Structures are given as C-alpha cells and as structure tokens.
PDB file of N, CA, C, O and CB in Angstrom:
ATOM      1  N   MET A   1       6.572  15.080   7.473  1.00  0.00           N
ATOM      2  CA  MET A   1       6.392  14.260   6.281  1.00  0.00           C
ATOM      3  C   MET A   1       6.928  12.861   6.551  1.00  0.00           C
ATOM      4  O   MET A   1       8.044  12.696   7.045  1.00  0.00           O
ATOM      5  CB  MET A   1       7.101  14.895   5.055  1.00  0.00           C
ATOM      6  N   SER A   2       6.134  11.871   6.226  1.00  0.00           N
ATOM      7  CA  SER A   2       6.522  10.483   6.461  1.00  0.00           C
ATOM      8  C   SER A   2       7.207   9.908   5.236  1.00  0.00           C
ATOM      9  O   SER A   2       6.965  10.333   4.106  1.00  0.00           O
ATOM     10  CB  SER A   2       5.303   9.633   6.833  1.00  0.00           C
ATOM     11  N   ASN A   3       8.061   8.940   5.486  1.00  0.00           N
ATOM     12  CA  ASN A   3       8.690   8.185   4.409  1.00  0.00           C
ATOM     13  C   ASN A   3       8.098   6.789   4.400  1.00  0.00           C
ATOM     14  O   ASN A   3       7.778   6.229   5.449  1.00  0.00           O
ATOM     15  CB  ASN A   3      10.240   8.136   4.575  1.00  0.00           C
ATOM     16  N   TYR A   4       7.957   6.240   3.219  1.00  0.00           N
ATOM     17  CA  TYR A   4       7.365   4.915   3.074  1.00  0.00           C
ATOM     18  C   TYR A   4       8.305   4.018   2.286  1.00  0.00           C
ATOM     19  O   TYR A   4       8.975   4.454   1.350  1.00  0.00           O
ATOM     20  CB  TYR A   4       5.988   4.998   2.383  1.00  0.00           C
ATOM     21  N   ARG A   5       8.335   2.756   2.689  1.00  0.00           N
ATOM     22  CA  ARG A   5       9.149   1.786   1.968  1.00  0.00           C
ATOM     23  C   ARG A   5       8.212   0.819   1.261  1.00  0.00           C
ATOM     24  O   ARG A   5       7.112   0.527   1.731  1.00  0.00           O
ATOM     25  CB  ARG A   5      10.125   1.029   2.930  1.00  0.00           C
ATOM     26  N   PHE A   6       8.677   0.336   0.129  1.00  0.00           N
ATOM     27  CA  PHE A   6       7.919  -0.603  -0.676  1.00  0.00           C
ATOM     28  C   PHE A   6       7.786  -1.916   0.082  1.00  0.00           C
ATOM     29  O   PHE A   6       8.785  -2.488   0.519  1.00  0.00           O
ATOM     30  CB  PHE A   6       8.590  -0.824  -2.050  1.00  0.00           C
ATOM     31  N   ALA A   7       6.559  -2.393   0.239  1.00  0.00           N
ATOM     32  CA  ALA A   7       6.318  -3.653   0.948  1.00  0.00           C
ATOM     33  C   ALA A   7       6.053  -4.798  -0.017  1.00  0.00           C
ATOM     34  O   ALA A   7       6.207  -5.965   0.343  1.00  0.00           O
ATOM     35  CB  ALA A   7       5.143  -3.505   1.907  1.00  0.00           C
ATOM     36  N   GLY A   8       5.651  -4.465  -1.254  1.00  0.00           N
ATOM     37  CA  GLY A   8       5.419  -5.514  -2.242  1.00  0.00           C
ATOM     38  C   GLY A   8       4.245  -5.209  -3.141  1.00  0.00           C
ATOM     39  O   GLY A   8       3.608  -4.161  -3.041  1.00  0.00           O
ATOM     40  N   ARG A   9       3.974  -6.163  -4.029  1.00  0.00           N
ATOM     41  CA  ARG A   9       2.862  -6.006  -4.962  1.00  0.00           C
ATOM     42  C   ARG A   9       2.158  -7.338  -5.141  1.00  0.00           C
ATOM     43  O   ARG A   9       2.727  -8.399  -4.881  1.00  0.00           O
ATOM     44  CB  ARG A   9       3.352  -5.463  -6.323  1.00  0.00           C
ATOM     45  N   THR A  10       0.914  -7.269  -5.590  1.00  0.00           N
ATOM     46  CA  THR A  10       0.150  -8.479  -5.840  1.00  0.00           C
ATOM     47  C   THR A  10      -0.937  -8.201  -6.868  1.00  0.00           C
ATOM     48  O   THR A  10      -1.406  -7.071  -7.001  1.00  0.00           O
ATOM     49  CB  THR A  10      -0.462  -9.018  -4.535  1.00  0.00           C
ATOM     50  N   SER A  11      -1.328  -9.229  -7.586  1.00  0.00           N
ATOM     51  CA  SER A  11      -2.467  -9.141  -8.488  1.00  0.00           C
ATOM     52  C   SER A  11      -3.642  -9.923  -7.908  1.00  0.00           C
ATOM     53  O   SER A  11      -4.729  -9.948  -8.485  1.00  0.00           O
ATOM     54  CB  SER A  11      -2.098  -9.671  -9.893  1.00  0.00           C
ATOM     55  N   LYS A  12      -3.411 -10.557  -6.766  1.00  0.00           N
ATOM     56  CA  LYS A  12      -4.436 -11.362  -6.105  1.00  0.00           C
ATOM     57  C   LYS A  12      -4.946 -10.630  -4.872  1.00  0.00           C
ATOM     58  O   LYS A  12      -4.365  -9.629  -4.451  1.00  0.00           O
ATOM     59  CB  LYS A  12      -3.881 -12.754  -5.719  1.00  0.00           C
ATOM     60  N   GLU A  13      -6.014 -11.121  -4.306  1.00  0.00           N
ATOM     61  CA  GLU A  13      -6.542 -10.503  -3.094  1.00  0.00           C
ATOM     62  C   GLU A  13      -5.961 -11.182  -1.862  1.00  0.00           C
ATOM     63  O   GLU A  13      -6.686 -11.632  -0.974  1.00  0.00           O
ATOM     64  CB  GLU A  13      -8.079 -10.574  -3.073  1.00  0.00           C
ATOM     65  N   LEU A  14      -4.640 -11.242  -1.832  1.00  0.00           N
ATOM     66  CA  LEU A  14      -3.908 -11.774  -0.695  1.00  0.00           C
ATOM     67  C   LEU A  14      -2.616 -10.984  -0.580  1.00  0.00           C
ATOM     68  O   LEU A  14      -1.774 -10.996  -1.478  1.00  0.00           O
ATOM     69  CB  LEU A  14      -3.631 -13.310  -0.850  1.00  0.00           C
ATOM     70  N   PHE A  15      -2.481 -10.295   0.551  1.00  0.00           N
ATOM     71  CA  PHE A  15      -1.239  -9.581   0.810  1.00  0.00           C
ATOM     72  C   PHE A  15      -1.103  -9.427   2.311  1.00  0.00           C
ATOM     73  O   PHE A  15      -1.990  -8.895   2.978  1.00  0.00           O
ATOM     74  CB  PHE A  15      -1.210  -8.193   0.091  1.00  0.00           C
ATOM     75  N   LEU A  16       0.025  -9.902   2.838  1.00  0.00           N
ATOM     76  CA  LEU A  16       0.255  -9.855   4.280  1.00  0.00           C
ATOM     77  C   LEU A  16       1.147  -8.682   4.662  1.00  0.00           C
ATOM     78  O   LEU A  16       2.208  -8.464   4.077  1.00  0.00           O
ATOM     79  CB  LEU A  16       0.880 -11.161   4.761  1.00  0.00           C
ATOM     80  N   ILE A  17       0.689  -7.937   5.651  1.00  0.00           N
ATOM     81  CA  ILE A  17       1.500  -6.910   6.290  1.00  0.00           C
ATOM     82  C   ILE A  17       1.441  -7.202   7.776  1.00  0.00           C
ATOM     83  O   ILE A  17       0.364  -7.219   8.372  1.00  0.00           O
ATOM     84  CB  ILE A  17       0.995  -5.445   5.952  1.00  0.00           C
ATOM     85  N   LYS A  18       2.594  -7.431   8.368  1.00  0.00           N
ATOM     86  CA  LYS A  18       2.682  -7.799   9.788  1.00  0.00           C
ATOM     87  C   LYS A  18       1.797  -9.002  10.101  1.00  0.00           C
ATOM     88  O   LYS A  18       1.178  -9.071  11.163  1.00  0.00           O
ATOM     89  CB  LYS A  18       2.282  -6.608  10.677  1.00  0.00           C
ATOM     90  N   GLY A  19       1.744  -9.949   9.164  1.00  0.00           N
ATOM     91  CA  GLY A  19       0.997 -11.184   9.367  1.00  0.00           C
ATOM     92  C   GLY A  19      -0.500 -11.080   9.133  1.00  0.00           C
ATOM     93  O   GLY A  19      -1.221 -12.055   9.340  1.00  0.00           O
ATOM     94  N   ILE A  20      -0.982  -9.919   8.706  1.00  0.00           N
ATOM     95  CA  ILE A  20      -2.415  -9.725   8.482  1.00  0.00           C
ATOM     96  C   ILE A  20      -2.682  -9.604   6.987  1.00  0.00           C
ATOM     97  O   ILE A  20      -2.070  -8.786   6.300  1.00  0.00           O
ATOM     98  CB  ILE A  20      -2.931  -8.468   9.233  1.00  0.00           C
ATOM     99  N   ASN A  21      -3.609 -10.434   6.489  1.00  0.00           N
ATOM    100  CA  ASN A  21      -4.026 -10.311   5.091  1.00  0.00           C
ATOM    101  C   ASN A  21      -4.944  -9.098   5.005  1.00  0.00           C
ATOM    102  O   ASN A  21      -6.106  -9.165   5.405  1.00  0.00           O
ATOM    103  CB  ASN A  21      -4.750 -11.624   4.573  1.00  0.00           C
ATOM    104  N   VAL A  22      -4.431  -8.007   4.493  1.00  0.00           N
ATOM    105  CA  VAL A  22      -5.210  -6.765   4.478  1.00  0.00           C
ATOM    106  C   VAL A  22      -6.466  -6.880   3.618  1.00  0.00           C
ATOM    107  O   VAL A  22      -7.419  -6.131   3.834  1.00  0.00           O
ATOM    108  CB  VAL A  22      -4.349  -5.618   3.973  1.00  0.00           C
ATOM    109  N   PHE A  23      -6.494  -7.788   2.657  1.00  0.00           N
ATOM    110  CA  PHE A  23      -7.688  -7.960   1.835  1.00  0.00           C
ATOM    111  C   PHE A  23      -8.809  -8.675   2.593  1.00  0.00           C
ATOM    112  O   PHE A  23      -9.965  -8.620   2.172  1.00  0.00           O
ATOM    113  CB  PHE A  23      -7.341  -8.737   0.574  1.00  0.00           C
ATOM    114  N   ALA A  24      -8.490  -9.334   3.687  1.00  0.00           N
ATOM    115  CA  ALA A  24      -9.504 -10.019   4.489  1.00  0.00           C
ATOM    116  C   ALA A  24     -10.161  -9.081   5.500  1.00  0.00           C
ATOM    117  O   ALA A  24     -11.098  -9.472   6.196  1.00  0.00           O
ATOM    118  CB  ALA A  24      -8.883 -11.206   5.213  1.00  0.00           C
ATOM    119  N   GLU A  25      -9.672  -7.855   5.580  1.00  0.00           N
ATOM    120  CA  GLU A  25     -10.175  -6.861   6.526  1.00  0.00           C
ATOM    121  C   GLU A  25     -10.758  -5.672   5.776  1.00  0.00           C
ATOM    122  O   GLU A  25     -10.443  -5.449   4.607  1.00  0.00           O
ATOM    123  CB  GLU A  25      -9.055  -6.398   7.479  1.00  0.00           C
ATOM    124  N   LYS A  26     -11.605  -4.914   6.451  1.00  0.00           N
ATOM    125  CA  LYS A  26     -12.154  -3.693   5.867  1.00  0.00           C
ATOM    126  C   LYS A  26     -11.072  -2.621   5.844  1.00  0.00           C
ATOM    127  O   LYS A  26     -10.366  -2.430   6.834  1.00  0.00           O
ATOM    128  CB  LYS A  26     -13.399  -3.204   6.660  1.00  0.00           C
ATOM    129  N   TRP A  27     -10.937  -1.921   4.724  1.00  0.00           N
ATOM    130  CA  TRP A  27      -9.977  -0.834   4.602  1.00  0.00           C
ATOM    131  C   TRP A  27     -10.664   0.460   5.025  1.00  0.00           C
ATOM    132  O   TRP A  27     -11.730   0.799   4.511  1.00  0.00           O
ATOM    133  CB  TRP A  27      -9.420  -0.730   3.145  1.00  0.00           C
ATOM    134  N   VAL A  28     -10.062   1.170   5.946  1.00  0.00           N
ATOM    135  CA  VAL A  28     -10.575   2.455   6.395  1.00  0.00           C
ATOM    136  C   VAL A  28      -9.600   3.522   5.921  1.00  0.00           C
ATOM    137  O   VAL A  28      -8.403   3.456   6.200  1.00  0.00           O
ATOM    138  CB  VAL A  28     -10.761   2.495   7.956  1.00  0.00           C
ATOM    139  N   HIS A  29     -10.125   4.499   5.206  1.00  0.00           N
ATOM    140  CA  HIS A  29      -9.261   5.585   4.719  1.00  0.00           C
ATOM    141  C   HIS A  29      -8.735   6.347   5.923  1.00  0.00           C
ATOM    142  O   HIS A  29      -9.514   6.841   6.738  1.00  0.00           O
ATOM    143  CB  HIS A  29     -10.032   6.546   3.740  1.00  0.00           C
ATOM    144  N   ALA A  30      -7.428   6.443   6.035  1.00  0.00           N
ATOM    145  CA  ALA A  30      -6.796   7.081   7.195  1.00  0.00           C
ATOM    146  C   ALA A  30      -6.656   8.589   7.007  1.00  0.00           C
ATOM    147  O   ALA A  30      -6.145   9.281   7.888  1.00  0.00           O
ATOM    148  CB  ALA A  30      -5.424   6.464   7.452  1.00  0.00           C
ATOM    149  N   GLY A  31      -7.101   9.091   5.880  1.00  0.00           N
ATOM    150  CA  GLY A  31      -6.999  10.519   5.602  1.00  0.00           C
ATOM    151  C   GLY A  31      -5.675  10.845   4.948  1.00  0.00           C
ATOM    152  O   GLY A  31      -4.616  10.437   5.425  1.00  0.00           O
ATOM    153  N   GLY A  32      -5.739  11.562   3.886  1.00  0.00           N
ATOM    154  CA  GLY A  32      -4.535  11.984   3.209  1.00  0.00           C
ATOM    155  C   GLY A  32      -4.007  10.973   2.219  1.00  0.00           C
ATOM    156  O   GLY A  32      -4.522   9.867   2.059  1.00  0.00           O
ATOM    157  N   CYS A  33      -2.951  11.417   1.563  1.00  0.00           N
ATOM    158  CA  CYS A  33      -2.286  10.608   0.549  1.00  0.00           C
ATOM    159  C   CYS A  33      -0.781  10.682   0.768  1.00  0.00           C
ATOM    160  O   CYS A  33      -0.294  11.489   1.560  1.00  0.00           O
ATOM    161  CB  CYS A  33      -2.663  11.083  -0.884  1.00  0.00           C
ATOM    162  N   ALA A  34      -0.063   9.842   0.067  1.00  0.00           N
ATOM    163  CA  ALA A  34       1.399   9.849   0.134  1.00  0.00           C
ATOM    164  C   ALA A  34       1.946   9.655  -1.272  1.00  0.00           C
ATOM    165  O   ALA A  34       1.390   8.904  -2.075  1.00  0.00           O
ATOM    166  CB  ALA A  34       1.932   8.740   1.100  1.00  0.00           C
ATOM    167  N   THR A  35       3.026  10.333  -1.549  1.00  0.00           N
ATOM    168  CA  THR A  35       3.739  10.136  -2.809  1.00  0.00           C
ATOM    169  C   THR A  35       4.771   9.050  -2.597  1.00  0.00           C
ATOM    170  O   THR A  35       5.622   9.155  -1.714  1.00  0.00           O
ATOM    171  CB  THR A  35       4.408  11.458  -3.307  1.00  0.00           C
ATOM    172  N   VAL A  36       4.698   8.003  -3.411  1.00  0.00           N
ATOM    173  CA  VAL A  36       5.575   6.842  -3.262  1.00  0.00           C
ATOM    174  C   VAL A  36       6.192   6.498  -4.613  1.00  0.00           C
ATOM    175  O   VAL A  36       5.666   6.876  -5.660  1.00  0.00           O
ATOM    176  CB  VAL A  36       4.797   5.626  -2.689  1.00  0.00           C
ATOM    177  N   THR A  37       7.299   5.785  -4.581  1.00  0.00           N
ATOM    178  CA  THR A  37       7.980   5.377  -5.805  1.00  0.00           C
ATOM    179  C   THR A  37       8.120   3.864  -5.834  1.00  0.00           C
ATOM    180  O   THR A  37       8.602   3.256  -4.878  1.00  0.00           O
ATOM    181  CB  THR A  37       9.364   6.051  -5.916  1.00  0.00           C
ATOM    182  N   ASN A  38       7.696   3.268  -6.927  1.00  0.00           N
ATOM    183  CA  ASN A  38       7.860   1.832  -7.119  1.00  0.00           C
ATOM    184  C   ASN A  38       9.341   1.580  -7.421  1.00  0.00           C
ATOM    185  O   ASN A  38       9.841   2.061  -8.437  1.00  0.00           O
ATOM    186  CB  ASN A  38       6.928   1.289  -8.280  1.00  0.00           C
ATOM    187  N   PRO A  39      10.048   0.845  -6.573  1.00  0.00           N
ATOM    188  CA  PRO A  39      11.481   0.631  -6.802  1.00  0.00           C
ATOM    189  C   PRO A  39      11.784  -0.247  -8.014  1.00  0.00           C
ATOM    190  O   PRO A  39      12.914  -0.262  -8.501  1.00  0.00           O
ATOM    191  CB  PRO A  39      12.097   0.014  -5.583  1.00  0.00           C
ATOM    192  N   GLN A  40      10.784  -0.975  -8.501  1.00  0.00           N
ATOM    193  CA  GLN A  40      11.006  -1.869  -9.628  1.00  0.00           C
ATOM    194  C   GLN A  40      11.078  -1.133 -10.962  1.00  0.00           C
ATOM    195  O   GLN A  40      11.800  -1.557 -11.865  1.00  0.00           O
ATOM    196  CB  GLN A  40       9.915  -2.900  -9.680  1.00  0.00           C
ATOM    197  N   ASN A  41      10.329  -0.023 -11.096  1.00  0.00           N
ATOM    198  CA  ASN A  41      10.353   0.706 -12.369  1.00  0.00           C
ATOM    199  C   ASN A  41      10.559   2.213 -12.185  1.00  0.00           C
ATOM    200  O   ASN A  41      10.552   2.969 -13.157  1.00  0.00           O
ATOM    201  CB  ASN A  41       9.060   0.460 -13.124  1.00  0.00           C
ATOM    202  N   LYS A  42      10.741   2.639 -10.939  1.00  0.00           N
ATOM    203  CA  LYS A  42      11.004   4.042 -10.580  1.00  0.00           C
ATOM    204  C   LYS A  42       9.848   4.994 -10.878  1.00  0.00           C
ATOM    205  O   LYS A  42      10.047   6.209 -10.866  1.00  0.00           O
ATOM    206  CB  LYS A  42      12.221   4.521 -11.306  1.00  0.00           C
ATOM    207  N   LYS A  43       8.647   4.481 -11.144  1.00  0.00           N
ATOM    208  CA  LYS A  43       7.493   5.337 -11.360  1.00  0.00           C
ATOM    209  C   LYS A  43       6.966   5.849 -10.019  1.00  0.00           C
ATOM    210  O   LYS A  43       6.975   5.136  -9.016  1.00  0.00           O
ATOM    211  CB  LYS A  43       6.388   4.578 -12.126  1.00  0.00           C
ATOM    212  N   THR A  44       6.509   7.099 -10.026  1.00  0.00           N
ATOM    213  CA  THR A  44       5.987   7.735  -8.827  1.00  0.00           C
ATOM    214  C   THR A  44       4.463   7.739  -8.879  1.00  0.00           C
ATOM    215  O   THR A  44       3.860   7.965  -9.928  1.00  0.00           O
ATOM    216  CB  THR A  44       6.535   9.175  -8.681  1.00  0.00           C
ATOM    217  N   TYR A  45       3.857   7.484  -7.725  1.00  0.00           N
ATOM    218  CA  TYR A  45       2.403   7.449  -7.603  1.00  0.00           C
ATOM    219  C   TYR A  45       1.981   8.248  -6.380  1.00  0.00           C
ATOM    220  O   TYR A  45       2.767   8.446  -5.453  1.00  0.00           O
ATOM    221  CB  TYR A  45       1.887   5.990  -7.509  1.00  0.00           C
ATOM    222  N   VAL A  46       0.738   8.704  -6.387  1.00  0.00           N
ATOM    223  CA  VAL A  46       0.125   9.301  -5.205  1.00  0.00           C
ATOM    224  C   VAL A  46      -1.017   8.366  -4.819  1.00  0.00           C
ATOM    225  O   VAL A  46      -2.024   8.270  -5.521  1.00  0.00           O
ATOM    226  CB  VAL A  46      -0.384  10.794  -5.474  1.00  0.00           C
ATOM    227  N   PHE A  47      -0.842   7.679  -3.690  1.00  0.00           N
ATOM    228  CA  PHE A  47      -1.823   6.700  -3.218  1.00  0.00           C
ATOM    229  C   PHE A  47      -2.402   7.138  -1.873  1.00  0.00           C
ATOM    230  O   PHE A  47      -1.790   7.911  -1.136  1.00  0.00           O
ATOM    231  CB  PHE A  47      -1.179   5.297  -3.097  1.00  0.00           C
ATOM    232  N   SER A  48      -3.577   6.632  -1.578  1.00  0.00           N
ATOM    233  CA  SER A  48      -4.248   6.928  -0.313  1.00  0.00           C
ATOM    234  C   SER A  48      -3.660   6.122   0.830  1.00  0.00           C
ATOM    235  O   SER A  48      -3.071   5.060   0.628  1.00  0.00           O
ATOM    236  CB  SER A  48      -5.737   6.651  -0.426  1.00  0.00           C
ATOM    237  N   LYS A  49      -3.832   6.649   2.035  1.00  0.00           N
ATOM    238  CA  LYS A  49      -3.408   5.963   3.257  1.00  0.00           C
ATOM    239  C   LYS A  49      -4.603   5.209   3.830  1.00  0.00           C
ATOM    240  O   LYS A  49      -5.726   5.714   3.844  1.00  0.00           O
ATOM    241  CB  LYS A  49      -2.829   6.974   4.306  1.00  0.00           C
ATOM    242  N   TYR A  50      -4.342   3.996   4.300  1.00  0.00           N
ATOM    243  CA  TYR A  50      -5.400   3.139   4.837  1.00  0.00           C
ATOM    244  C   TYR A  50      -4.979   2.498   6.155  1.00  0.00           C
ATOM    245  O   TYR A  50      -3.798   2.437   6.497  1.00  0.00           O
ATOM    246  CB  TYR A  50      -5.772   2.056   3.824  1.00  0.00           C
ATOM    247  N   ILE A  51      -5.989   2.022   6.880  1.00  0.00           N
ATOM    248  CA  ILE A  51      -5.795   1.161   8.052  1.00  0.00           C
ATOM    249  C   ILE A  51      -6.670  -0.064   7.818  1.00  0.00           C
ATOM    250  O   ILE A  51      -7.849   0.062   7.486  1.00  0.00           O
ATOM    251  CB  ILE A  51      -6.166   1.906   9.421  1.00  0.00           C
ATOM    252  N   SER A  52      -6.093  -1.243   7.992  1.00  0.00           N
ATOM    253  CA  SER A  52      -6.825  -2.490   7.816  1.00  0.00           C
ATOM    254  C   SER A  52      -6.331  -3.479   8.853  1.00  0.00           C
ATOM    255  O   SER A  52      -5.142  -3.798   8.884  1.00  0.00           O
ATOM    256  CB  SER A  52      -6.652  -3.056   6.375  1.00  0.00           C
ATOM    257  N   GLY A  53      -7.212  -3.964   9.692  1.00  0.00           N
ATOM    258  CA  GLY A  53      -6.816  -4.913  10.731  1.00  0.00           C
ATOM    259  C   GLY A  53      -5.791  -4.329  11.692  1.00  0.00           C
ATOM    260  O   GLY A  53      -4.969  -5.060  12.245  1.00  0.00           O
ATOM    261  N   GLY A  54      -5.835  -3.015  11.894  1.00  0.00           N
ATOM    262  CA  GLY A  54      -4.898  -2.358  12.795  1.00  0.00           C
ATOM    263  C   GLY A  54      -3.554  -2.026  12.166  1.00  0.00           C
ATOM    264  O   GLY A  54      -2.663  -1.508  12.840  1.00  0.00           O
ATOM    265  N   VAL A  55      -3.402  -2.320  10.884  1.00  0.00           N
ATOM    266  CA  VAL A  55      -2.149  -2.070  10.175  1.00  0.00           C
ATOM    267  C   VAL A  55      -2.323  -0.845   9.275  1.00  0.00           C
ATOM    268  O   VAL A  55      -3.294  -0.756   8.523  1.00  0.00           O
ATOM    269  CB  VAL A  55      -1.718  -3.320   9.339  1.00  0.00           C
ATOM    270  N   GLU A  56      -1.377   0.101   9.353  1.00  0.00           N
ATOM    271  CA  GLU A  56      -1.427   1.284   8.503  1.00  0.00           C
ATOM    272  C   GLU A  56      -0.535   1.072   7.282  1.00  0.00           C
ATOM    273  O   GLU A  56       0.572   0.545   7.391  1.00  0.00           O
ATOM    274  CB  GLU A  56      -0.991   2.548   9.289  1.00  0.00           C
ATOM    275  N   PHE A  57      -1.035   1.492   6.119  1.00  0.00           N
ATOM    276  CA  PHE A  57      -0.271   1.337   4.885  1.00  0.00           C
ATOM    277  C   PHE A  57      -0.774   2.309   3.829  1.00  0.00           C
ATOM    278  O   PHE A  57      -1.817   2.943   3.989  1.00  0.00           O
ATOM    279  CB  PHE A  57      -0.361  -0.109   4.368  1.00  0.00           C
ATOM    280  N   VAL A  58      -0.019   2.411   2.757  1.00  0.00           N
ATOM    281  CA  VAL A  58      -0.390   3.190   1.579  1.00  0.00           C
ATOM    282  C   VAL A  58      -0.519   2.185   0.445  1.00  0.00           C
ATOM    283  O   VAL A  58       0.342   1.321   0.278  1.00  0.00           O
ATOM    284  CB  VAL A  58       0.674   4.332   1.246  1.00  0.00           C
ATOM    285  N   ALA A  59      -1.600   2.294  -0.340  1.00  0.00           N
ATOM    286  CA  ALA A  59      -1.802   1.314  -1.405  1.00  0.00           C
ATOM    287  C   ALA A  59      -2.557   1.911  -2.577  1.00  0.00           C
ATOM    288  O   ALA A  59      -3.308   2.877  -2.442  1.00  0.00           O
ATOM    289  CB  ALA A  59      -2.549   0.105  -0.874  1.00  0.00           C
ATOM    290  N   GLY A  60      -2.331   1.304  -3.729  1.00  0.00           N
ATOM    291  CA  GLY A  60      -3.044   1.675  -4.942  1.00  0.00           C
ATOM    292  C   GLY A  60      -2.614   0.763  -6.069  1.00  0.00           C
ATOM    293  O   GLY A  60      -1.674  -0.020  -5.933  1.00  0.00           O
ATOM    294  N   LYS A  61      -3.317   0.875  -7.187  1.00  0.00           N
ATOM    295  CA  LYS A  61      -3.000   0.035  -8.346  1.00  0.00           C
ATOM    296  C   LYS A  61      -2.113   0.788  -9.326  1.00  0.00           C
ATOM    297  O   LYS A  61      -2.258   1.993  -9.533  1.00  0.00           O
ATOM    298  CB  LYS A  61      -4.287  -0.432  -9.048  1.00  0.00           C
ATOM    299  N   ASP A  62      -1.189   0.040  -9.922  1.00  0.00           N
ATOM    300  CA  ASP A  62      -0.350   0.623 -10.975  1.00  0.00           C
ATOM    301  C   ASP A  62      -1.035   0.451 -12.330  1.00  0.00           C
ATOM    302  O   ASP A  62      -2.140  -0.087 -12.404  1.00  0.00           O
ATOM    303  CB  ASP A  62       1.065  -0.036 -10.988  1.00  0.00           C
ATOM    304  N   SER A  63      -0.395   0.897 -13.378  1.00  0.00           N
ATOM    305  CA  SER A  63      -0.992   0.847 -14.710  1.00  0.00           C
ATOM    306  C   SER A  63      -1.163  -0.576 -15.247  1.00  0.00           C
ATOM    307  O   SER A  63      -1.872  -0.786 -16.231  1.00  0.00           O
ATOM    308  CB  SER A  63      -0.150   1.642 -15.667  1.00  0.00           C
ATOM    309  N   ASN A  64      -0.525  -1.540 -14.615  1.00  0.00           N
ATOM    310  CA  ASN A  64      -0.657  -2.945 -15.018  1.00  0.00           C
ATOM    311  C   ASN A  64      -1.701  -3.693 -14.198  1.00  0.00           C
ATOM    312  O   ASN A  64      -1.910  -4.889 -14.402  1.00  0.00           O
ATOM    313  CB  ASN A  64       0.680  -3.646 -14.892  1.00  0.00           C
ATOM    314  N   GLY A  65      -2.360  -2.995 -13.271  1.00  0.00           N
ATOM    315  CA  GLY A  65      -3.393  -3.611 -12.462  1.00  0.00           C
ATOM    316  C   GLY A  65      -2.901  -4.285 -11.198  1.00  0.00           C
ATOM    317  O   GLY A  65      -3.683  -4.938 -10.507  1.00  0.00           O
ATOM    318  N   TYR A  66      -1.623  -4.142 -10.878  1.00  0.00           N
ATOM    319  CA  TYR A  66      -1.087  -4.712  -9.643  1.00  0.00           C
ATOM    320  C   TYR A  66      -1.340  -3.765  -8.476  1.00  0.00           C
ATOM    321  O   TYR A  66      -1.229  -2.547  -8.619  1.00  0.00           O
ATOM    322  CB  TYR A  66       0.424  -5.001  -9.784  1.00  0.00           C
ATOM    323  N   TRP A  67      -1.677  -4.328  -7.331  1.00  0.00           N
ATOM    324  CA  TRP A  67      -1.732  -3.545  -6.107  1.00  0.00           C
ATOM    325  C   TRP A  67      -0.309  -3.350  -5.606  1.00  0.00           C
ATOM    326  O   TRP A  67       0.454  -4.310  -5.505  1.00  0.00           O
ATOM    327  CB  TRP A  67      -2.622  -4.238  -5.028  1.00  0.00           C
ATOM    328  N   LEU A  68       0.048  -2.118  -5.293  1.00  0.00           N
ATOM    329  CA  LEU A  68       1.341  -1.797  -4.694  1.00  0.00           C
ATOM    330  C   LEU A  68       1.102  -1.380  -3.257  1.00  0.00           C
ATOM    331  O   LEU A  68       0.180  -0.616  -2.969  1.00  0.00           O
ATOM    332  CB  LEU A  68       2.081  -0.673  -5.490  1.00  0.00           C
ATOM    333  N   PHE A  69       1.930  -1.882  -2.355  1.00  0.00           N
ATOM    334  CA  PHE A  69       1.802  -1.585  -0.934  1.00  0.00           C
ATOM    335  C   PHE A  69       3.077  -0.972  -0.393  1.00  0.00           C
ATOM    336  O   PHE A  69       4.185  -1.373  -0.752  1.00  0.00           O
ATOM    337  CB  PHE A  69       1.454  -2.843  -0.153  1.00  0.00           C
ATOM    338  N   PHE A  70       2.897   0.008   0.478  1.00  0.00           N
ATOM    339  CA  PHE A  70       4.006   0.713   1.123  1.00  0.00           C
ATOM    340  C   PHE A  70       3.685   0.866   2.592  1.00  0.00           C
ATOM    341  O   PHE A  70       2.529   1.085   2.954  1.00  0.00           O
ATOM    342  CB  PHE A  70       4.263   2.100   0.464  1.00  0.00           C
ATOM    343  N   VAL A  71       4.691   0.755   3.446  1.00  0.00           N
ATOM    344  CA  VAL A  71       4.517   0.950   4.879  1.00  0.00           C
ATOM    345  C   VAL A  71       5.461   2.052   5.352  1.00  0.00           C
ATOM    346  O   VAL A  71       6.510   2.291   4.755  1.00  0.00           O
ATOM    347  CB  VAL A  71       4.775  -0.372   5.657  1.00  0.00           C
ATOM    348  N   GLU A  72       5.070   2.711   6.425  1.00  0.00           N
ATOM    349  CA  GLU A  72       5.855   3.808   6.945  1.00  0.00           C
ATOM    350  C   GLU A  72       7.170   3.305   7.534  1.00  0.00           C
ATOM    351  O   GLU A  72       7.212   2.272   8.201  1.00  0.00           O
ATOM    352  CB  GLU A  72       5.062   4.575   7.992  1.00  0.00           C
ATOM    353  N   THR A  73       8.233   4.049   7.276  1.00  0.00           N
ATOM    354  CA  THR A  73       9.551   3.663   7.814  1.00  0.00           C
ATOM    355  C   THR A  73       9.790   4.324   9.148  1.00  0.00           C
ATOM    356  O   THR A  73      10.840   4.123   9.758  1.00  0.00           O
ATOM    357  CB  THR A  73      10.679   4.035   6.836  1.00  0.00           C
TER     358      THR A  73
END
C-alpha cells in the first residue's frame, strides 16, 4: 500500500509537479485508486491514479470544484 502526500490544489488548468504542468499533458489512467486526505479540511477522498508527462500522481475534484493533487511518498 502506497502513501501519498498532498501536493496542492488549483481551480485553474495549471499545476506543476516536478516542473511539469500536468494539465498541458495527456492524463493516462495508471490503474487503481488511492484513498487520500485533504490536510486543509481533513476530508477523505478516493481518487484515481494518473501518469502525465512521465509524472505519477493521484488527483480529483473536491466538492468546491478544486483539483486536489497528491504524490507518492
């Protein structure tokens, strides 16, 4: 089982992980999901795993429409 750390959130189509704007690349579903917790409000989500521009991450939208991003620790 992998652990994920919160990488950030955005309402725009710009988010950098390891210097790559993941919104500028095609997202490929990496298979599976991960349970993650937003540290800002302690809500738990089950989001899909993706690869974009060679970067692996977990992402999804919260109830406010923000994209939340998590990376493996």
